[in-house]
Every structure is written in structure tokens, then in C-alpha cells.
VEXMAR-950159 format. One record per residue (C-alpha): y, x, z; residue in one letter. Coordinates in steps of 0.5 Angstrom, whole numbers, padded with zeros to 4 digits, always signed. Each point is the difference from the previous one (the first is absolute). Example, Ala and Ser with C-alpha at 12.3 -4.5 7.8 and 13.67 -1.06 7.14 Angstrom:
BEGIN
-0009+0025+0016A+0007+0002-0002S
***
This chain:
BEGIN
+0001-0001+0026X+0004-0005+0005X+0000-0007+0003X+0006-0004-0002X+0003-0006+0004X+0007-0005-0002X+0003-0006+0002X+0004-0004-0004X+0003-0006+0004X+0003-0006-0004X+0006+0000+0006X+0000+0004+0005X+0001+0008+0000X-0006+0004+0000X+0000+0005+0006X-0003+0007+0001X-0003-0001+0006X-0005-0005-0004X-0001+0004-0006X-0002+0005+0005X-0004-0004+0004X-0005-0001-0007X+0000+0007-0001X-0002+0003+0007X-0006-0005-0001X-0002+0005-0006X+0002+0006+0003X-0006+0003-0003X+0001+0000-0007X+0006+0004+0000X+0001+0005+0006X+0005+0005-0004X+0006-0004+0000X+0003-0007+0001X+0005-0004-0003X+0004-0006+0000X+0005-0004-0004X+0004-0006+0002X+0005-0004-0004X+0002-0007+0002X-0007-0004-0001X-0004+0005-0002X-0004+0006+0004X-0003+0005-0003X-0005+0004+0004X-0004+0007-0002X-0006+0004+0004X-0001+0006-0005X-0006+0005-0001X+0003+0005-0004X-0004+0003-0006X+0005+0000-0006X+0007+0003+0001X-0001+0002+0007X+0009+0001+0002X+0003-0005+0003X+0004-0002-0005X-0007-0004-0003X-0001-0004+0007X+0002-0007-0001X+0002-0005-0001X+0004+0003-0006X+0006-0002-0002X+0003+0001-0007X+0006+0004-0002X+0005-0007-0001X-0003-0002+0007X-0002-0007-0004X-0008+0001+0001X-0005+0002+0006X-0007+0001-0001X-0006+0001+0004X-0007+0002-0002X-0006+0001+0002X-0005+0004-0004X+0000+0005-0006X+0003+0000-0008X-0004+0006-0002X+0003+0000-0007X+0007+0000+0003X+0002+0007-0004X-0001-0004-0007X+0004-0005+0002X+0006+0003+0003X+0002+0004-0007X+0001-0008-0003X+0005-0001+0006X+0005+0005-0003X+0006-0004+0002X-0001+0000+0007X+0001+0005+0005X-0006+0003+0004X+0001+0002+0008X-0007+0001+0001X-0007+0003-0003X-0004-0006+0001X-0003-0007-0002X+0004-0005+0004X+0006+0002-0003X-0003+0000-0007X-0002-0007+0001X+0007-0003+0002X+0003+0004-0006X-0005-0004-0004X+0001-0007+0003X+0008+0001-0001X-0001+0002-0008X-0006-0005-0001X-0001-0006+0006X-0007-0002+0001X-0002+0004-0007X+0000+0006+0004X-0007-0002+0002X-0003+0001-0006X+0002+0008+0000X-0003+0001+0007X-0007+0003+0001X-0002+0000+0007X-0001-0004+0007X+0006-0003+0003X+0004-0006+0003X+0007+0001-0002X+0006-0004+0003X+0007+0000-0003X+0006-0004+0003X+0006-0001-0005X+0005+0000+0005X+0005-0003-0006X-0005-0005-0003X-0002-0001+0008X-0007+0000-0003X-0007+0002+0002X-0005+0003-0005X-0007+0002+0003X-0006+0002-0005X-0007+0002+0002X-0005+0005-0004X-0004-0002-0005X-0007+0000+0003X+0002-0001+0008X-0001+0007+0002X+0007-0001+0005X+0000-0006+0004X+0006-0005+0001X+0000-0006+0004X+0006-0005+0001X+0002-0006+0004X+0005-0005-0003X+0004-0006+0003X+0006-0004-0001X+0005+0005+0003X-0004+0007-0001X-0005+0004-0004X-0003+0006+0004X-0005+0005-0003X-0003+0006+0002X-0006+0005-0002X-0005-0003+0006X+0000-0007+0004X+0001+0003+0006X+0007+0001-0002X+0002-0006-0001X-0003-0003+0006X+0005+0004+0004X+0005-0005-0003X+0003-0005+0006X-0003-0006-0001X-0006+0002-0005X-0006-0005+0001X-0006+0004+0001X-0005-0007-0002X-0006+0002-0004X-0001-0002-0007X-0006-0003+0000X-0001+0000-0008X+0001+0007+0000X-0005+0001+0005X-0005-0005-0003X+0001+0007-0006X-0001+0005+0005X-0007-0003+0002X-0002-0001-0007X+0003+0007-0002X+0001+0004+0005X+0007+0001-0001X+0006-0005-0002X+0003-0001-0007X+0006-0002-0004X+0005-0003+0002X-0003-0001+0008X+0000+0004+0006X-0003-0001+0006X+0006-0003+0003X+0004-0007-0002X+0007+0001-0003X-0002+0007-0002X-0002+0001-0007X-0002+0007-0004X+0004+0001-0007X-0005+0000-0006X-0001+0007-0004X+0003+0001-0006X+0006-0005+0001X+0007+0000+0002X+0005-0004+0004X+0008-0001+0001X+0003-0004+0005X+0007-0003-0001X+0004-0006+0003X-0007-0001+0004X-0004-0001-0006X-0006+0004-0002X-0002+0002-0008X-0006+0003-0001X-0003+0004-0006X-0007+0002-0002X+0002+0007-0004X-0008+0002+0000X-0006-0003+0000X-0008+0004+0000X-0002-0006-0004X+0004+0000-0006X+0003+0007+0000X-0004+0003-0006X+0000+0008-0003X+0002+0000-0007X-0006+0005-0002X-0006+0001-0005X-0006-0001+0003X-0005+0001-0005X-0001+0007+0001X-0004+0002+0006X+0002+0007+0001X+0008-0002-0001X-0001-0005+0006X-0003+0006+0004X+0005+0005-0002X+0005-0006+0001X-0003-0001+0007X+0000+0007+0002X+0008+0001-0002X+0002-0007+0004X-0004+0003+0006X+0004+0007+0000X+0006-0004-0002X-0001-0004+0008X-0002+0006+0003X+0006+0005-0002X+0005-0007+0001X-0003+0001+0008X+0000+0007+0001X+0008-0001+0000X+0002+0001+0007X+0004+0006+0004X-0005+0000+0005X-0007+0003-0001X-0005-0006-0003X-0008+0000+0002X-0005-0003-0002X-0006-0005+0003X-0007+0003-0003X-0006-0004+0003X-0004+0004-0006X-0001-0007-0004X+0003-0001-0007X+0007-0003+0001X+0003+0006+0005X-0004+0005-0004X+0004-0002-0006X+0007+0000+0003X-0002+0007+0003X-0002+0002-0007X+0006-0003-0003X+0004+0003+0005X-0002+0008-0002X+0001-0003-0007X+0006-0002+0001X+0003+0006+0003X-0001+0000+0008X-0005+0007-0001X-0004-0001+0007X+0002-0007+0003X-0001-0001+0007X-0006-0005+0001X-0002-0004+0006X-0008-0003+0002X-0001-0004+0006X-0008+0002+0001X-0005-0002+0006X-0005+0003+0003X-0005-0005-0001X-0002+0002-0007X-0001-0009-0002X+0008+0001+0001X+0002+0007-0003X+0002+0001-0007X+0003+0007+0001X-0005+0004-0004X+0002-0004-0007X+0007+0001+0002X-0001+0008+0001X-0003+0000-0006X+0006-0003-0004X+0004+0005+0005X-0003+0005-0003X+0001-0001-0007X+0007-0001+0000X+0002+0005+0005X+0003-0004+0005X+0003+0001+0007X-0005-0004+0003X+0000-0003+0008X-0007-0003+0002X+0002-0005+0006X-0006+0000+0004X+0000-0007+0004X-0006-0004+0004X-0001-0007-0002X+0002-0002+0008X+0007+0002-0002X+0000-0007-0003X-0001-0003+0006X+0005+0005+0004X+0006-0002-0005X-0002-0008-0002X+0006-0003+0005X+0005+0006-0004X-0002-0003-0006X+0000-0007+0002X+0007+0001+0003X+0002+0003-0007X-0002-0007-0004X+0006-0004-0002X-0004-0004-0003X-0007-0002+0002X-0006+0003-0004X-0007+0000-0001X+0000+0008-0001X+0005+0006+0000X-0003+0003+0007X-0003+0006-0005X+0007+0001-0003X+0004+0000+0006X-0005+0006+0003X+0000+0004-0006X+0008-0001-0001X+0001+0003+0007X-0005+0006-0001X+0004+0002-0006X+0006-0001+0003X-0002+0004+0006X-0001+0006-0005X+0008-0001-0002X-0001-0004-0007X+0006-0005-0002X-0003-0002-0006X-0006+0000-0003X-0004-0003-0006X-0005-0005+0000X-0006-0002-0005X+0000-0007+0003X+0001-0005-0007X-0005+0003-0004X-0005-0005+0001X+0004-0005-0001X+0002+0003-0008X-0006+0003-0002X-0006-0005+0002X-0002+0004+0006X-0001-0007+0005X-0006-0004+0000X+0004-0006-0001X+0001+0002-0008X-0008+0000-0002X-0001-0006+0005X+0006-0004-0005X-0003+0003-0006X-0007-0003+0002X+0003-0007+0001X+0003+0000-0007X-0007+0002-0003X-0002-0006+0003X+0005-0005-0001X-0006-0005-0004X-0001-0002+0008X+0007-0003+0000X-0002-0004-0006X-0006-0004+0004X+0003-0006+0004X+0003+0001+0006X-0004-0005+0004X-0006+0005-0002X+0004+0006+0002X+0002-0003+0007X-0008-0002+0002X-0002+0007-0002X+0006+0003+0004X-0002-0005+0006X-0007+0004+0000X+0003+0007+0001X-0001+0002+0007X+0005+0003+0005X+0004+0006+0000X+0007+0003-0003X-0004+0002-0006X-0003-0006-0001X+0006-0004+0002X+0004+0003-0006X-0005-0002-0005X+0000-0007+0003X+0007+0000-0001X-0001+0002-0007X-0004-0004-0003X+0005-0006+0002X+0005+0003-0004X+0002-0003-0007X+0000+0006-0003X-0001+0008+0001X+0007+0002-0001X+0004+0005+0004X+0004-0005+0003X-0006-0004+0002X-0005+0006+0002X+0005+0006+0003X+0002-0004+0007X-0007-0001+0001X-0003+0007-0002X+0006+0003+0005X-0001-0005+0006X-0003+0002+0006X+0000-0007+0004X-0002-0005-0004X+0004-0008+0000X-0007-0002+0004X+0001+0006+0005X+0007-0001+0000X-0001-0008+0002X-0005+0001+0005X+0004+0005+0004X+0007-0002-0001X+0004-0006-0002X+0004+0003-0005X+0000-0002-0007X-0003+0005-0004X+0001-0002-0007X+0001+0006-0005X+0005-0005-0004X+0005+0002+0005X+0000+0007+0000X-0004+0005-0005X-0003-0005-0005X+0007-0003-0001X+0003+0006-0002X-0006+0002-0005X+0000-0007-0002X+0008+0000-0003X-0002+0006-0004X-0007-0002-0003X+0002-0001-0007X+0002+0008+0000X-0005+0002+0004X-0005-0002-0005X+0003+0003-0005X-0002+0007+0004X-0006+0004-0001X-0005-0002+0005X+0001+0006+0005X+0007+0000-0001X+0000-0007+0003X-0004+0002+0006X+0005+0005+0001X+0006-0004-0002X-0003-0005+0006X+0000+0006+0005X+0006+0002-0001X+0002-0007+0002X-0005-0001+0005X-0004+0005+0004X+0004+0007-0003X+0007-0002+0002X-0001-0005+0007X-0005+0005+0003X-0001+0007-0003X+0008+0001-0001X+0002-0003+0006X-0005+0003+0004X+0002+0007-0003X+0007-0001+0001X+0000-0003+0007X-0006+0006+0003X+0004+0006-0003X+0007-0002+0001X-0002-0001+0008X-0001+0008+0000X+0006+0001-0005X-0004+0002-0006X+0002-0002-0007X-0006-0001-0004X+0000+0000-0008X-0005-0003-0005X+0000+0003-0006X-0005-0006-0003X+0005-0005+0001X+0005+0002-0005X+0003-0005-0004X-0001+0004-0007X-0007+0001+0001X-0002-0007+0003X+0003-0003-0006X-0004+0004-0004X-0007-0001+0003X+0001-0007+0001X+0001+0000-0007X-0007+0004-0002X-0005-0004-0003X-0006-0002+0004X-0006+0005-0004X+0005+0006+0002X-0001-0001+0007X-0007-0003+0001X-0002+0005+0006X-0006+0005-0004X+0000+0003+0007X+0006-0001+0006X+0007+0000-0003X-0002+0003-0006X+0006-0001-0005X+0004+0003+0005X-0005+0006+0001X-0001+0000-0007X+0008+0001-0001X+0000+0005+0005X-0006+0004-0002X-0002+0006+0001X+0005+0000+0006X-0005-0004+0005X-0006+0004+0003X-0007-0004-0002X-0002+0000+0007X+0006-0004+0001X+0000-0005-0005X-0008-0002+0001X+0000+0001+0008X-0001-0007+0003X+0006-0003+0002X+0002+0000+0007X+0007-0001+0004X+0001-0001+0007X-0006-0004+0003X+0001-0001+0007X-0006-0003+0005X+0005-0006+0001X-0005-0004+0001X-0003+0003+0006X+0007+0002+0003X+0001-0008+0000X-0006-0001+0004X+0000+0005+0005X+0007+0005+0001X+0005-0005-0002X-0004-0006+0002X+0005-0001+0006X+0006+0000-0004X-0003-0004-0005X-0002-0005+0005X+0006-0001+0003X+0004-0002-0006X-0006-0004-0003X+0001-0004+0007X+0008+0000-0001X-0001-0003-0007X-0004-0004+0001X+0005-0004+0005X+0005+0000-0006X+0001-0007-0003X-0002+0002-0007X-0007+0003+0002X-0006-0004+0002X-0002+0004+0006X-0007-0002+0001X-0002+0001-0007X+0003+0007+0000X-0003+0002+0007X-0007-0002-0003X+0001+0004-0006X+0002+0006+0004X-0006-0001+0004X-0004+0000-0007X+0003+0006-0003X-0002+0004+0007X-0007-0003+0000X-0001+0003-0007X+0001-0006-0005X+0001+0004-0007X+0003-0007-0002X+0006+0003+0004X+0004+0006-0002X+0004+0004+0004X+0006-0001-0003X+0000-0007+0001X+0000+0001+0007X+0006+0006-0001X+0004-0004-0003X+0001-0005+0006X+0001+0006+0005X+0006+0003-0005X+0004-0006+0000X+0000-0001+0006X+0001+0006+0003X+0007+0000-0006X+0001-0007+0003X+0001+0002+0007X+0003+0006-0001X+0006-0004-0004X+0000-0006+0003X-0002-0003-0005X-0002-0008+0002X
***
């Protein structure tokens, strides 16, 4: 896991001074080594967190034997040892995955991507052709941002690195911020800064002679797994096989690998599979709290005892969230309405000497664990509603009262049909279009952002089973843009690499191809649990889902009130915010208005904090 940066100018030479400024802005991503490569108009920079092949020979940028190709790479290729024998015509100098990627590119060009299993962003410079190749992993686990102009192409793992460039405009992208208010994060292709875009997951680009060629090499909506899905037991056996394969892949490391263990189904499954994969006593970590309503440690201890893990229970007070708040906000490369929990947990685990940890995130998306899955199924069961005249539905919607949930129902009634491209953006929204219009002058039209992507894939989505339609939409929306971004930026703030077995390409392709009747949750994530039986204890499977739920509502009204009011006041003076309405809404929240959620207010606080810190206007 690392931080990468690059500059490709059209005419003027690139300099090491420029690229060093970029990597210095991301030093937290790679504390072990830094490296630079400059070839005329091209410069690469790299910050290294050593995980595989700890020798200096594996430092980056890495140059091939001929001197023609140079690579910088962020992430891990878990199956690099399986690919290496296919490259017998290349003489390897290292034992790691970086050189395998480069050798694969030399042999297969962009076709090398089909062999790679892992999380990655890759940049390769061809000195002879004077071309730059960039690729991003299939599910968007590792981020990449770029700025493209008539005389330059600049890229980096983080936006703050690009902002170090002289002349970088720090102008807020209003279309992106409209999406941020709607979904608490910013989706492809936007970033919060005008002129900086995020690279789409599952794609590659080649830049040559000022021209950019883009290709999609993987899409969760269209990828299928060839299998006979008629026998339930065979399906369950295959899920177990692919889960075990995924965990085995993610144990490849030259430093110890730990695991987050909350005591929930997903993290418990990962830990159990680590043992089955050959780790007799994995290091597991639970962050627990003195207050029972936040504490899951007794469930984690059940799992730790069952699998004989080397378990550490890190006791914290909820107030640590408040103490670490400013540091967590500083760590945000992009503004987000979530992620504080990940920052605190990652810091606690890093302080235990761990550099790599497996996480159970992604299980809810794949095995229908979120409430959004049942909500979508219920909408499909009531499709008759949308066969009634739209006028009647609009009248019925107008009679519904106030509140976020009722507002979503009203929006649903106005739709032409309850298909996934129409309903998902509403089911996942935080601020409704009406509230956004009331508090800002931003254009909150979904057609410019998330819904546009879903509409473009409408016919392919319709061919998927209903549960998989939600999974695919989540991979394009919440999962990639909020969950994975927060995991990356908050863990890398502490130089901690998090690996997610539920985001394995082969596992994802298989589970998304499974028919709905196998996925119906008889109990939470029953398909996953049945596939792994008898691995998970009943106390874990049938307990109430908890997670980190802290008293943010009360904190905003009390402990955090000074910082909140400072940023509510400041952002209210910005030209795209209706300051008087925002102040009124804040006062209603303080008075206990049930229709105003703390998350809505928090979005404004975080955005202003981020704009102030990064001098974005």
C-alpha cells in the first residue's frame, strides 16, 4: 500500500521538485521509503508502505531490465506468485508484485489486467513510445485522481497532492457538492475541486501525444459467472470455496496480518476462514467501549475463543471520538459524512504494531445485509402502484407529511416506475432535492451524477436478479464512493493497509450471478452463514446487529456545538448557501425538531472545515 503521483507535460520538462511536493503531501501513505523518476516531460513519485518484498530492491518507481519501462503502483496483487510462472521470458530481480505487473504489461499490454486479482492503481511509462498507461482496480478499492489540461496530465492517490502544483485552481465544484449533500460523498467522475476528476473503477487510460484513450475492462453490472445455479448445496459449496480463496489471497504478506473482529457475521466469517486458510492463531482486534450500548466485545470474545485467536481488546471511551475529531477531519482528502469511526479504530490497531488488517466490510452489499435490499424487494412487490395514473400518485404524494422517510415516499410516487435506476438514488439519499433547494442554490438533479450512471446501464441492470441489482447499484454508489473511500483515507492516515475479502472479483461475480431465491434472508445473511456452516456460532448469527453507533446527535448539541456553530456560520456566508435558512434549520435541530437529522447538519460542518483547511473557495 502506498501513495503514487505523476506529471506528464506536453512541452516543458517535469521536475523532481514538483513531484516531491506531491509525494510530501501524502507521506502518511508511505513512511518507509520515497522515490522519484524523471524522464523529460514525465515525472513519477512514490511513497512506500512495505508489505511484500521488504527489500530496497522493490522500492519504486521501478524500472524494467531494458530501461524502457517505469512503474509506480499503489495496492497489492494477491495472486502475483501465480502469474509469475507465465512470464518465463522476463528476468526478475525482486520477489514482489510490482515487477510482476510490469513484466505482465510488457508481455500483454492492457491485457495484463485480466490476470490481476487485488486492489490497485497502476501507472506505467513507456520511454520509447512516450506513452503513459494508468489503470484502476475493478471495484475502486484504491483511489486515483487526475487533472488534465492542454499542456499537462497530473495524477495522484490523493487530491491534496494535485493541489500542491503551482497554478492549481482551488475552486469548489458545485455539481460535486450537490452530490455530496445528497449522498454524503462524491461519485465518479467528480471531485470536490473543479478541474480534478476521479478515475472510474475498472478502467484504464493511455495518454500519448496529448490524446487520452479510455477503456472499461470490467463492469460489475455485466460480468457473469459460468455455473449451474440449480442446486442450492452446490451454490453454497461454491460460496465457501470462493470465500476461502479470497481470504487465502489476502494473507499474502511479508509482515504480520491481523483482522478487525467486531463479533458480527462478516468479520467473524473472515477470522474463521483465516484459520481454515492456515493461520492457526490470527491476531484479532476489537475496539470496545465502557458503555454497554456501544460495546460488542463479548461477541468478539466468543469468536476469538472458538478460533483460538491472539486477541486484543482495545478499550476506549466514546469521548475519544471527540478528542480525535479534529485529527480525523484533517485526514479527509475528500469531505465525507462518515469515516470518523474508521479513523479511531485504525489508529488504535496501528498503535498495536499492525500494518495489515483484514476487514469484513462488503459483506452487507454482497449478501443482502442492508435494509435497502428488503426495501427494494417491497417496491417490486408493489409495482401495481405505478400502473395507476401519475396524477393520482402525485396527489397522494402531496398528502404525505414532513420528514426524510415521508419525503422519500413522495419522490417514489412521482417516478415512472420503481426500477433500480429510479429508486436507488432516492433510497440512498441523505438530503432530499427539496431540502437541498431550500438550504443551497445548488442544482440537485440526479441526472447529472449517480442516476446518470445507472440509467446508462439500465438494460444490463434489468437482466440481473433483484438482489444483485441493488448490489450493483451500491458498487457504483454508496459502497465505492463512501465506504471504500472512507476506509482508504482514514486507515492510510495511520499507514494501515486494510484488505477486504468480500471485494474479491471472483466472489463478487459469482454471488451477483446467484438467483434471488437462494439469497432471500431467512435470517441475516443466511446464504453466507449456510455456506460456511457450522463455522459461525449461533450467538453471533442471531444477535441484533449493532455496529458503532455513538451519540452524535447529543454531541452536536453539546460538546461539538461550538465547532458546529462556527462552521455553520462560516458556510452560511458562502455564495451557494442560503445562510438564513441554514441558521434557522440549525436552531430547529437544537430545539429537537424530529424532522432534522444530525447527519444533515454534520455535512455542512465537515464541508466548511474541509474547504477552510484546503483553501478551496
